[in-house]
N, C-alpha and C positions, 0 to 999 in steps of 0.2 A: 562456519557453515551458515547458509541463508535459511531463514524461516519465514513462511507466509504468515502475515498478520492481518491481511485484508484482501478480499476479492472484490474488485471494482467492476461495475457494469459496462464500462468502456474505457478507452485509452485516456480520454480527457479527465475522467474521474480519477483514474490511477495517477495521472500526472499531478492532479491537485493534492491527492493524499501524499504522494512522494514529496511535493513541495512543502506541505505542512510539516511532515516529519523532518525534513532537512532543515527547515527554519528553527526547529527545536534541537538541532544538533544530532539527529539520528540519521545515520547513513542508510538510505533506502534505494531499492532497485525495483523495476517492474518487468514483467514478462507476460506474453499472452498465455492464457490458461486453456488452450485447446484451439481447435479450428473454428473460425467464425463462420456461421451459416449466413447470417444477415448482419450488416453493419460491421463494426470492428470487434465485437465479442467481449468476453470477460478477460480481465487482467489480474494477475497476482501482484500484490505489493509485498515485497520481501525486505527484511532487515537482518542484520547479523544476529545470530542466536543470542549472543551476549547482550543485545539491546532490545530483545523482544518485549520484556516487561515494561521498559520505558516507552517503547512504541505503543503498546496497548494503553498505557496511562494517557499518552498524548491523544490517541484516538478517542478514548472515553471522554476526556476533557473537551475535545472538539465537538463530539456528539451531544454533550450536555448544553451547548450554547444555543 
């Protein structure tokens, strides 16, 4: 089952986060998080439930840089 680990402000940011997770060996997927009013809108970054803790650790490590 897929679990949302991050809500990105736009598709480019979602792709960047997905790439970061993939580089660390975490399978990630993105999907729009609703209908965009202006621009391309919010995107959910999702990982497999079994990899959610690892994904959060990667995101925290990335944010600390």
